[in-house]
C-alpha positions in Angstrom: -25.5 81.8 -125.0 -27.0 78.6 -123.7 -26.4 76.0 -120.9 -23.7 74.6 -123.3 -21.7 77.8 -122.9 -21.5 77.6 -119.1 -18.3 76.3 -117.7 -18.3 73.4 -115.2 -18.3 75.7 -112.1 -21.2 77.7 -113.4 -23.2 74.5 -114.2 -22.5 73.2 -110.6 -23.8 76.6 -109.4 -27.0 76.7 -111.5 -28.3 73.3 -110.4 -28.8 74.2 -106.7 -30.0 77.7 -107.7 -32.6 76.1 -110.0 -33.7 73.6 -107.3 -34.2 76.5 -104.9 -36.1 78.5 -107.5 -38.5 75.6 -107.9 -39.2 75.6 -104.2 -39.9 79.4 -104.3 -42.5 78.9 -106.9 -44.9 78.2 -104.1 -43.9 81.3 -102.2 -44.7 83.2 -105.4 -48.1 81.5 -105.9 -49.6 80.7 -102.5 -50.2 84.3 -101.4 -52.4 84.8 -104.4 -54.3 81.6 -103.8 -55.0 82.6 -100.2 -56.5 85.8 -101.5 -58.6 84.0 -104.0 -59.7 80.8 -102.1 -58.6 81.2 -98.5 -56.2 78.9 -96.6 -58.2 75.7 -97.3 -58.3 76.4 -101.0 -54.6 77.2 -101.0 -53.9 73.9 -99.3 -56.0 71.9 -101.9 -54.2 73.5 -104.8 -50.8 72.9 -103.3 -51.6 69.2 -102.8 -52.9 68.8 -106.4 -50.1 70.7 -108.1 -47.3 68.7 -106.4 -49.2 65.3 -106.7 -49.7 66.1 -110.4 -46.1 67.0 -111.1 -43.7 65.0 -108.8 -44.4 61.4 -110.0 -43.7 62.5 -113.6 -40.5 64.5 -113.0 -39.1 62.1 -110.5 -39.5 59.3 -113.1 -37.6 61.4 -115.6 -34.7 62.2 -113.2 -34.4 58.5 -112.4 -34.1 57.6 -116.0 -31.7 60.4 -116.8 -29.2 59.5 -114.0 -29.5 55.7 -113.9 -31.3 55.6 -110.6 -32.9 52.3 -111.4 -33.4 50.6 -108.0 -36.6 50.4 -106.0 -35.4 51.0 -102.4 -35.2 53.8 -100.0 -31.7 54.7 -101.1 -33.0 55.3 -104.6 -35.9 57.4 -103.3 -33.5 59.5 -101.3 -31.3 60.2 -104.3 -34.4 61.5 -106.1 -35.2 63.8 -103.2 -31.8 65.3 -103.5 -32.6 66.3 -107.1 -36.2 67.5 -106.4 -37.3 71.2 -106.4 -39.4 70.2 -103.4 -36.2 69.6 -101.4 -33.5 72.1 -102.5 -30.2 71.4 -100.7 -29.4 73.1 -97.4 -32.6 75.3 -97.6 -34.4 72.0 -96.9 -31.6 70.2 -95.1 -32.5 66.6 -95.3 -30.4 64.2 -93.2 -30.9 60.6 -94.4 -30.4 57.3 -92.6 -30.6 53.9 -94.2 -31.4 50.7 -92.2 -31.6 48.3 -95.2 -32.8 48.3 -98.8 -36.4 48.9 -97.8 -36.2 50.8 -94.5 -34.8 54.2 -93.6 -35.6 57.6 -92.3 -34.8 61.3 -92.6 -34.9 64.4 -90.5 -34.9 68.0 -91.6 -32.2 69.8 -89.6 -33.3 73.0 -91.3 -36.6 73.6 -93.1 -36.7 76.9 -94.9 -40.3 76.4 -95.9 -41.3 75.9 -92.2 -39.4 79.1 -91.1 -41.3 81.0 -93.8 -44.7 79.8 -92.7 -44.3 79.8 -88.9 -44.9 83.5 -88.6 -48.3 82.9 -90.2 -49.5 80.8 -87.3 -50.1 77.1 -86.4 -53.0 76.7 -88.8 -50.8 77.4 -91.8 -48.0 75.2 -90.4 -50.4 72.3 -90.0 -51.7 72.9 -93.5 -48.1 72.6 -94.9 -46.6 69.9 -92.6 -49.7 67.7 -92.3 -52.3 68.3 -94.9 -49.9 68.9 -97.8 -47.0 66.7 -96.9 -48.9 63.4 -96.3 -50.3 62.9 -99.8 -47.4 64.6 -101.7 -44.7 62.6 -100.0 -46.4 59.4 -101.0 -46.9 60.7 -104.6 -43.2 61.3 -104.8 -42.3 58.0 -103.3 -44.4 55.9 -105.8 -42.1 56.9 -108.6 -39.5 54.6 -106.9 -41.8 52.0 -105.4 -45.6 52.0 -105.1 -45.4 50.0 -101.9 -43.4 52.9 -100.2 -44.9 54.8 -97.3 -43.4 58.0 -95.7 -44.8 58.5 -92.2 -44.0 61.1 -89.5 -42.3 60.5 -86.2 -42.7 64.1 -85.2 -43.4 67.3 -87.2 -44.5 70.9 -86.6 -46.1 72.8 -85.1 -43.0 72.6 -83.0 -43.2 71.8 -79.3 -41.2 73.3 -77.8 -41.2 76.2 -80.3 -37.4 75.9 -81.0 -37.4 72.1 -81.5 -34.7 70.7 -83.7 -34.5 68.8 -86.0 -37.6 70.4 -87.4 -39.2 67.0 -88.3 -38.5 63.3 -88.6 -40.0 60.8 -91.0 -39.7 57.0 -91.5 -39.7 55.4 -94.9 -40.8 51.7 -95.3 -41.4 49.4 -98.2 -43.2 46.2 -97.4 -43.5 43.5 -100.1 -47.0 42.4 -99.0 -48.4 46.0 -98.8 -50.9 47.2 -101.3 -49.5 49.3 -104.1 -50.6 53.0 -104.2 -52.2 54.0 -107.4 -51.0 56.8 -109.6 -52.9 59.9 -108.3 -55.8 60.9 -110.5 -54.5 64.4 -110.8 -51.3 63.0 -112.3 -53.0 61.4 -115.3 -53.4 64.6 -117.4 -49.7 65.2 -117.1 -48.9 61.9 -118.8 -50.3 63.3 -122.1 -48.3 66.6 -122.0 -45.5 67.1 -124.4 -43.3 67.7 -121.3 -43.8 64.1 -120.1 -41.6 62.5 -122.7 -39.5 65.5 -123.9 -36.0 64.6 -125.1 -33.3 66.6 -123.4 -29.5 66.8 -123.8 -28.0 63.3 -123.5 -25.3 62.7 -120.9 -22.0 62.0 -122.6 -20.5 58.8 -121.0 -17.1 59.9 -122.4 -17.2 63.2 -120.5 -14.3 62.8 -118.0 -15.1 66.0 -116.0 -17.0 64.0 -113.4 -19.6 61.3 -112.8 -22.2 60.8 -115.5 -24.9 59.2 -113.4 -26.0 58.6 -109.8 -25.5 54.9 -109.6 -23.8 53.5 -106.6 -24.2 54.5 -102.9 -26.3 57.4 -101.7 -24.1 60.4 -101.1 -24.5 62.8 -98.2 -24.5 66.5 -99.0 -24.4 65.9 -102.7 -21.6 68.0 -104.2 -22.9 68.9 -107.6 -19.4 69.8 -108.9 -18.6 66.1 -108.8 -20.9 65.4 -111.7 -19.6 65.8 -115.2 -20.5 69.0 -117.2 -22.7 66.8 -119.4 -24.6 65.4 -116.5 -24.9 68.8 -114.8 -26.3 70.2 -118.1 -29.0 67.5 -118.2 -29.8 67.9 -114.5 -30.3 71.7 -115.0 -32.6 71.0 -118.0 -34.6 68.4 -116.0 -34.8 70.9 -113.1 -36.1 73.6 -115.4 -38.7 71.1 -116.7 -39.7 70.4 -113.1 -40.7 74.1 -112.9 -42.9 73.7 -115.9 -44.6 70.5 -114.5 -45.4 72.4 -111.3 -46.9 75.3 -113.2 -49.0 72.9 -115.3 -50.2 71.2 -112.1 -50.9 74.5 -110.6 -53.0 75.7 -113.6 -55.0 72.5 -113.8 -55.9 72.7 -110.2 -57.0 76.4 -110.6 -59.2 75.4 -113.6 -61.0 73.0 -111.4 -62.0 75.8 -109.1 -62.5 79.0 -111.2 -62.7 80.5 -114.6 -60.1 80.5 -117.3 -59.6 84.2 -116.9 -59.0 84.1 -113.2 -56.8 81.0 -113.5 -54.6 82.9 -116.0 -54.4 85.9 -113.7 -53.2 83.9 -110.8 -50.8 81.8 -112.9 -49.3 85.0 -114.3 -48.8 86.5 -110.8 -47.0 83.3 -109.9 -44.8 83.6 -113.0 -43.9 87.2 -112.4 -42.8 86.6 -108.8 -40.6 83.7 -109.5 -39.2 85.1 -112.7 -37.9 88.2 -110.9 -36.4 86.6 -107.8 -34.7 83.8 -109.8 -33.2 86.3 -112.3 -31.8 88.3 -109.4 -30.2 85.3 -107.8 -28.8 84.0 -111.1 -27.2 87.3 -112.1 -25.4 87.4 -108.7 -24.5 83.7 -108.6 -23.4 83.1 -112.2 -22.4 86.5 -113.6 -21.0 88.5 -110.6 -24.0 90.8 -110.5 -23.4 92.1 -114.0 -26.0 94.5 -115.4 -25.1 94.8 -119.1 -26.9 93.4 -122.1 -24.7 90.3 -122.2 -25.6 89.5 -118.6 -29.3 90.1 -119.2 -29.3 87.8 -122.3 -27.4 85.1 -120.4 -29.7 85.2 -117.4 -32.8 85.0 -119.6 -31.3 82.1 -121.5 -30.4 79.9 -118.5 -33.4 81.0 -116.4 -35.4 77.8 -115.5 -38.7 79.6 -115.9 -38.0 80.2 -119.6 -36.5 76.8 -120.2 -35.5 74.2 -121.1 -35.0 75.5 -124.6 -36.0 72.1 -126.1 -39.5 72.7 -124.5 -39.9 76.5 -124.8 -37.7 77.5 -127.7 -37.1 80.9 -126.0 -33.9 82.5 -127.3 -32.3 85.8 -125.9 -29.5 87.5 -127.8 -27.6 90.7 -127.6 -28.2 93.0 -130.6 -26.2 96.2 -130.4 -26.9 97.8 -127.0 -30.2 96.0 -126.4 -31.5 92.4 -126.0 -33.8 90.7 -128.3 -36.0 87.8 -127.1 -37.7 85.4 -129.4 -40.7 83.5 -127.9 -42.2 80.9 -130.2 -45.9 81.0 -130.4 -46.0 77.4 -131.4 -43.9 75.2 -129.1 -44.3 72.2 -126.9 -44.6 74.5 -123.9 -47.2 76.8 -125.5 -49.2 73.7 -126.6 -49.1 72.3 -123.0 -50.7 75.6 -122.0 -49.0 77.1 -118.8 -46.4 79.8 -118.4 -45.1 80.0 -122.0 -48.6 80.3 -123.4 -49.0 83.5 -121.4 -45.8 84.9 -122.7 -46.6 83.9 -126.3 -49.9 85.8 -126.0 -48.0 89.0 -125.2 -48.4 89.0 -121.4 -44.8 90.1 -120.7 -44.8 91.3 -117.1 -42.8 88.3 -116.0 -40.1 89.1 -118.7 -40.1 92.7 -117.3 -39.7 91.4 -113.8 -36.7 89.3 -114.8 -35.1 92.1 -116.8 -35.6 94.6 -114.0 -33.9 92.1 -111.6 -30.7 92.4 -113.6 -30.9 96.2 -113.7 -33.9 98.4 -113.1 -33.3 100.4 -116.2 -34.0 97.5 -118.5 -37.4 98.1 -120.1 -39.4 95.5 -122.0 -41.0 96.8 -125.2 -44.2 95.5 -126.8 -44.0 92.2 -128.6 -44.0 92.1 -132.4 -45.1 89.1 -134.3 -42.4 87.8 -136.7 -43.6 84.7 -138.4 -44.1 82.0 -135.8 -42.4 84.1 -133.1 -43.2 86.9 -130.8 -40.1 89.1 -130.8 -39.5 91.4 -127.8 -36.8 94.0 -127.5 -35.5 95.1 -124.1 -33.8 98.5 -124.0 -32.5 100.9 -121.5 -35.0 103.4 -120.1 -36.3 105.0 -116.9 -35.8 102.9 -113.7 -38.7 100.5 -113.3 -40.4 99.7 -110.0 -40.2 96.2 -108.6 -43.4 94.3 -109.2 -45.5 93.6 -106.2 -45.5 89.9 -107.1 -41.7 89.9 -106.7 -41.9 91.8 -103.4 -44.1 89.0 -102.1 -41.5 86.3 -102.7 -38.9 88.4 -100.8 -40.8 87.5 -97.6 -39.2 84.0 -98.0 -35.7 83.6 -96.6 -35.0 81.6 -99.8 -34.8 84.9 -101.7 -31.5 85.7 -100.0 -30.4 82.2 -99.0 -26.7 81.5 -99.4 -25.4 78.0 -100.2 -22.4 76.8 -98.2 -19.5 74.7 -99.5 -19.8 71.5 -97.4 -16.8 69.8 -99.1 -16.6 66.6 -101.1 -19.5 64.1 -101.1 -19.2 61.0 -98.9 -21.2 57.8 -99.1 -23.9 57.5 -96.5 -23.2 54.5 -94.2 -25.8 51.9 -93.4 -27.5 52.5 -90.0 -28.2 49.2 -88.2 -30.9 49.6 -85.6 
């Protein structure tokens, strides 16, 4: 089982699911940051992880899908394929004035609705302190003279104000270029940065093979070819890994290796469980058997892409065997997969339990260069507290709607 075994409809389903999973990484990690460093420390880590990751993975998605322009339209295409902006949950509505001027509103911001119950200080931290530098870090992958600036944003006044926020995007030729963020520089030397993934087959007639042409409103993923969807899913999984790397590097600037790994593992456990649950329901009709478990683990973005992690899950009799290479690009880069390769398997248990609570992860056994883990039926397992934390987000139960075929976004002349 691999992404190559998914049919076109399944591939079109896994892409938005993976984008939403990437957004929920922060719901998984931030509660533990608050406990360790307080609200201000959480804010600093969030800024650094996204600024480290987004310029690199945005560059990769541009190259993969032929998004080769330098205007606002090109920037907006990248946002539609960014784990920071999963479709519908973060409901971006774009407007384009000309090549270098545009705007967007969020008709629905799931992240805001998650944070508002925590109070205005947390809303300000997210919508002001975090957004200002991270929006610009994302924008520079398209044009270093781009600036994204607020028209209005939360805390909401009145409290039910919609749209939730509005931002302008401008690119001026005589404006100073923004530098690559310093926290991004370590990401350039990771193996993830230049990882080769599945090429898009230009002869695949099942849909579009790139994202050239006009910006599309409510991007319908099913309109991409199977080959393109497979590549997008792999890139989106790699976006997860970049964010985890940025998260870890930020932690290591603040605390010991031991505490950094503890927080990183808690983040991994939470997102592994929630995403496995959603994938089992969305792709495999909520199946609970060994075949479903192996399939979920194989296409799960946390454990992929396989070219980076080498993780393989297969059905053997009535159980599932998972091979985790102890020497892979992902292990060498040092984030989530390093923990798994060291035998810290609570995230794997969280994912298995999400498919069915009677799946029990055994101890890892070293077999050559791999750590081999067997998952068998056993007594019902309790849900990990780290997974329960992510359930506080509406994203854990968010349902995507079919908004019909994509249509080109018209130019808005002001």
